[in-house]
C-alpha positions in Angstrom: 0.1 -0.3 -0.5 1.3 3.6 -0.2 0.1 6.4 1.4 -3.1 8.8 -0.1 -3.0 12.4 0.1 -3.8 13.4 3.6 -6.8 15.9 5.1 -8.3 17.4 8.3 -12.3 17.1 9.0 -13.1 19.2 12.2 -16.9 18.9 13.1 -18.4 21.5 15.1 -21.8 20.8 16.1 -24.0 22.5 17.0 -26.8 24.4 14.9 -29.9 27.0 15.9 -32.7 24.6 15.2 -32.2 21.0 13.6 -33.7 20.3 10.4 -36.4 17.4 9.9 -34.4 16.0 7.0 -30.9 16.2 8.7 -29.2 13.2 9.8 -25.5 14.7 10.0 -24.9 14.3 14.0 -25.8 17.8 15.1 -27.3 19.5 17.9 -29.7 22.5 18.4 -28.1 25.2 20.6 -29.6 25.3 24.1 -28.2 28.1 26.2 -24.5 29.1 25.0 -22.0 27.0 23.4 -18.9 25.4 24.9 -17.0 27.2 22.6 -13.6 27.4 24.1 -14.1 24.1 26.1 -14.3 22.7 22.8 -12.1 24.0 20.5 -9.4 23.3 23.4 -10.8 19.5 23.4 -10.4 19.5 19.1 -6.9 20.5 19.5 -6.1 17.4 22.3 -7.9 15.2 19.8 -6.2 15.9 16.8 -2.8 15.5 19.1 -4.2 11.6 20.3 -4.0 11.1 15.9 -1.0 12.5 15.0 1.8 9.0 15.8 -1.2 7.8 12.7 0.1 10.8 10.7 4.5 11.9 11.6 5.4 13.8 8.9 2.7 14.3 6.7 1.3 16.7 5.0 -2.3 18.3 5.0 -4.0 19.2 1.9 -7.3 20.4 2.6 -9.2 21.5 6.0 -12.8 20.9 6.3 -15.1 23.0 8.9 -18.3 21.4 8.8 -21.3 20.5 10.9 -23.9 21.3 12.5 -23.6 25.1 11.7 -19.7 26.1 12.3 -20.1 29.8 11.9 -21.5 30.1 14.9 -18.0 30.7 16.3 -16.7 33.6 16.3 -13.2 33.9 13.6 -11.3 34.5 16.2 -11.9 30.8 17.8 -11.4 29.5 14.0 -8.4 31.3 13.8 -7.2 30.0 17.5 -7.9 26.6 16.2 -6.2 27.3 12.5 -2.8 28.5 14.7 -3.1 25.1 16.4 -3.9 22.9 13.4 -0.1 24.3 12.1 1.7 23.9 15.5 0.8 20.1 15.2 0.8 19.3 11.4 2.6 20.0 8.3 -0.4 22.1 6.6 0.2 22.9 3.0 0.9 26.7 1.7 -1.5 26.6 -0.5 -4.2 24.4 1.6 -8.2 24.3 0.9 -9.7 25.8 4.1 -13.3 25.6 3.7 -16.1 27.0 6.1 -19.7 25.8 6.1 -22.2 28.4 7.1 -25.8 28.8 6.8 -28.0 32.1 5.8 -29.0 33.7 9.0 -26.3 32.3 11.4 -23.0 34.3 11.1 -23.9 36.1 14.3 -20.2 37.0 15.2 -18.3 37.9 12.5 -18.6 38.8 8.8 -16.5 36.9 6.1 -13.5 39.4 5.7 -12.6 38.3 9.4 -13.4 34.5 8.5 -11.1 35.3 5.8 -8.4 36.9 8.0 -8.5 33.6 10.2 -7.1 31.6 7.2 -10.7 30.2 5.7 -10.1 30.4 2.1 -13.2 28.9 0.4 -17.2 28.6 1.7 -20.0 26.3 1.4 -23.0 28.4 1.8 -26.3 26.1 2.8 -29.1 28.0 0.8 -30.6 24.8 0.0 -33.8 27.0 -2.1 -34.2 30.5 -3.0 -38.0 30.0 -2.2 -39.3 30.8 0.4 -42.4 28.4 0.1 -39.4 26.1 0.0 -37.9 27.0 3.1 -40.3 26.6 5.4 -41.3 23.3 3.6 -38.1 21.6 4.7 -37.9 23.8 8.2 -35.1 26.1 7.3 -34.9 29.4 9.7 -33.7 31.5 6.7 -35.4 32.9 3.8 -34.3 34.4 0.5 -33.4 37.5 1.8 -30.9 36.4 3.9 -29.4 34.0 1.7 -28.7 36.8 -0.8 -27.3 39.1 2.1 -25.4 35.9 2.9 -23.7 35.6 -0.6 -23.0 39.4 -1.2 -21.3 39.2 2.0 -19.1 36.4 1.0 -18.1 38.5 -2.4 -17.3 41.2 -0.4 -14.9 39.8 2.1 -12.8 39.0 -1.1 -13.2 35.2 -0.5 -13.4 34.2 -4.2 -13.8 30.7 -4.0 -17.2 29.8 -2.1 -20.9 26.8 -2.6 -23.9 26.9 -2.8 -25.9 24.0 -1.6 -29.5 23.6 -3.6 -31.8 20.5 -3.0 -34.0 19.4 -5.6 -37.0 17.1 -5.6 -38.5 19.4 -2.1 -42.2 18.9 -0.8 -44.5 20.5 -3.5 -41.6 21.8 -5.7 -42.6 21.6 -9.6 -40.0 21.6 -12.6 -40.2 25.3 -12.7 -39.3 25.9 -9.6 -36.6 23.9 -8.9 -35.2 25.5 -12.3 -35.9 28.9 -11.0 -33.8 27.7 -7.8 -30.6 27.1 -10.3 -31.2 30.2 -12.0 -31.2 32.0 -9.1 -27.8 30.1 -7.8 -26.3 31.0 -11.0 -26.8 34.6 -10.7 -24.3 35.0 -8.1 -21.4 33.0 -10.1 -20.2 30.7 -7.4 -17.0 28.7 -8.3 -19.3 25.7 -7.2 -22.6 24.1 -6.8 -23.9 21.3 -4.8 -27.1 20.5 -6.4 -28.8 17.0 -4.6 -32.3 15.4 -4.0 -33.7 15.7 -0.9 -33.4 12.0 0.4 -35.7 10.4 4.0 -33.1 9.6 5.8 -33.6 7.3 8.7 -33.8 9.2 12.4 -34.8 11.9 11.1 -38.1 13.9 11.6 -39.1 14.1 8.0 -38.5 9.9 8.1 -40.9 9.4 11.2 -43.7 12.1 8.9 -43.0 12.0 5.9 -43.6 14.6 4.0 -45.2 14.3 0.1 -42.1 14.2 -2.4 -42.5 14.8 -6.0 -42.4 11.1 -8.1 -39.3 9.5 -9.1 -39.6 10.1 -12.2 -40.3 13.9 -12.4 -36.9 14.0 -9.7 -35.1 12.8 -12.8 -36.0 15.4 -15.1 -35.3 18.1 -12.1 -31.9 16.6 -12.1 -31.7 16.8 -16.1 -33.1 19.9 -16.3 -31.0 21.5 -14.3 -28.0 19.8 -15.3 -28.4 21.3 -19.1 -28.8 24.8 -17.5 -25.8 24.3 -15.3 -23.5 23.1 -18.3 -24.9 25.8 -20.6 -23.7 28.5 -17.6 -20.3 26.8 -17.8 -20.5 24.5 -14.9 -18.8 21.1 -15.3 -20.3 18.4 -13.5 -17.3 16.0 -11.7 -19.4 14.0 -9.2 -23.7 13.1 -8.7 -24.3 16.2 -7.1 -21.4 18.6 -7.5 -20.8 21.0 -10.4 -17.9 23.6 -10.4 -15.9 26.1 -12.5 -13.1 24.8 -14.3 -10.6 24.3 -11.5 -12.5 25.2 -8.8 -13.5 21.3 -7.6 -14.1 20.8 -3.7 -10.4 19.7 -2.9 -11.4 18.3 0.1 -14.2 16.1 -1.1 -12.6 14.5 -4.1 -10.0 13.3 -1.6 -12.8 11.6 0.1 -14.1 10.4 -3.1 -10.9 9.2 -4.6 -10.7 6.9 -1.6 -7.5 9.1 0.0 -7.0 10.2 4.1 -8.1 12.1 6.2 -7.8 12.7 10.0 -11.9 13.5 11.8 -11.7 15.4 14.8 -14.8 16.5 17.1 -17.9 15.0 18.4 -18.9 12.1 16.2 -16.3 12.8 13.2 -15.1 9.7 11.4 -11.1 9.4 9.9 -9.8 7.2 7.8 -6.3 6.5 8.1 -4.2 3.6 5.9 -1.4 2.1 7.4 0.7 0.4 4.6 3.4 -1.4 7.7 0.1 -3.0 8.7 -0.9 -3.2 4.7 -4.9 -2.3 5.9 -6.9 1.1 6.7 -7.9 2.1 9.7 -11.2 3.6 10.5 -11.6 5.8 13.7 -14.8 7.1 15.0 -16.0 9.5 18.0 -17.9 9.6 20.7 -20.5 11.2 19.1 -22.4 14.0 21.9 -20.6 17.3 22.2 -20.1 16.3 26.3 -19.1 12.9 26.2 -16.8 13.2 23.3 -14.9 15.8 25.6 -14.8 14.3 28.6 -13.6 11.1 26.9 -10.8 13.2 25.3 -10.2 14.9 28.6 -9.7 11.4 30.0 -6.8 10.7 26.8 -9.0 8.8 24.3 -12.3 10.7 22.5 -12.9 7.7 20.3 -15.6 5.3 20.4 -14.3 3.1 17.6 -11.3 2.2 16.3 -10.4 -0.8 13.9 -8.8 -2.2 10.8 -10.6 -2.7 7.6 -11.2 -6.2 5.8 -9.7 -6.4 2.5 -13.2 -6.8 1.2 -14.2 -3.6 3.4 -11.6 -1.6 1.8 -12.4 -2.9 -2.3 -15.6 -2.0 -1.4 -15.5 1.3 -0.1 -12.8 2.5 -2.8 -15.4 1.6 -5.2 -18.3 2.9 -3.4 -16.3 6.3 -3.4 -14.8 6.7 -6.8 -17.8 5.7 -8.7 -19.4 8.8 -7.7 -17.1 10.4 -9.6 -17.8 11.6 -13.4 -14.2 10.4 -14.8 -14.5 7.1 -12.9 -12.5 4.6 -11.5 -8.9 5.2 -11.9 -7.4 1.2 -11.5 -4.1 2.7 -11.3 -4.7 3.9 -7.7 -7.0 0.5 -6.8 -3.9 -2.0 -5.3 -2.0 1.0 -3.6 -5.5 2.2 -2.0 -6.6 -1.0 -1.0 -4.3 -3.5 -0.4 -5.7 -6.0 -2.7 -5.0 -7.5 -5.6 -7.0 -6.5 -9.1 -8.1 -10.3 -9.5 -10.6 -9.4 -6.3 -12.6 -7.5 -8.5 -12.4 -8.8 -12.2 -15.3 -10.6 -12.3 -17.8 -7.7 -11.1 -15.7 -5.2 -13.2 -17.0 -7.4 -16.6 -20.3 -7.8 -15.2 -20.6 -4.3 -15.3 -19.1 -3.6 -18.4 -20.8 -6.6 -20.0 -24.7 -5.1 -18.5 -23.7 -1.6 -20.1 -22.6 0.2 -16.8 -19.0 0.7 -17.3 -16.5 1.2 -19.8 -13.3 0.6 -19.8 -11.1 3.8 -21.3 -7.2 3.9 -20.6 -7.3 2.6 -17.2 -10.4 4.3 -16.0 -13.4 2.7 -15.7 -16.1 5.4 -16.5 -19.5 5.4 -16.2 -21.8 5.1 -19.0 -24.8 7.4 -18.9 -26.8 4.2 -18.0 -24.2 3.5 -15.5 -24.3 7.3 -14.4 -27.9 7.0 -13.6 -28.4 3.5 -11.4 -24.8 4.4 -9.9 -26.5 2.1 -7.2 -26.3 -1.1 -9.3 -23.2 -0.9 -9.5 -22.0 -0.2 -6.2 -24.4 -3.4 -5.4 -21.6 -5.4 -7.3 -18.6 -4.6 -5.0 -20.5 -4.9 -1.8 -18.9 -7.9 0.2 
């Protein structure tokens, strides 16, 4: 096995209110956030992972949540300073902050830029006030517009807008209008994904009426064509970008790279060539329990080595999300498995017209792109 690129994910779990469709490890704010204590725990948590990554450069940092912009720019800068003292952070590292309209309570985006943030991902979800109300968002169109203009004024040129489609009561025209509005702000990146009902969410327990599958597919196709016409390139199932503006952090996930995950409920993946394996490390989910365990010297709820069949499945699960497909030359170095272990399922996918082998890359066909789950199922352990 060879060492792939390394990223750092930082989980900041609080938000103003839990959205009914959200299955992330997020917690509605009750009183004051223990931000300083949590930040100190993050640095302790990172220190406990350092022996696994000595000397390796970190190419991207991602503050996710929750709503990380509930933390002040001063607190974010303190964390960045701590990361630089503990890690080899690449000079050109991509540093992303997730934010929601209406929750920039501490500082302007200019202050976050000065703290080291050079990319923002803004959770707009829709520009329709009716749609926003139906999916339980606390902001409105006007707040989204103000937040976007604040990003633009800050000098942070690289920013993403999150949009969802197939929302309750949404028509094809509504979905197209959302994308047209987003394009009007000229983001460098746009995430466009279908609303799905995930277990352990309010929507799963009490499902709203969503557009039928064929209607959702028409939304995806029409919105995709609009994005292509505007100069965006699709590089992942739900990700579109201006040329050269793909999210480097997420690309590392999808290419089965390594990542440290710190904070409550964070997941990490670390390659250990000396053991010919990959270790999955998962933190305790609840913030208070995680902080207590970190203080005791170990915030991990789980730490295990993946079996070969698990590594093979994860590799394909991730790389099949990418439009340019699976890189065969990365398979053995990143999984430690021999290509012969997957030659059978690969042949099946090609015979079914789901994949095509092009110069060492297994690229999805148009049929395979639409039915990616069918391909992924071929590689299940």
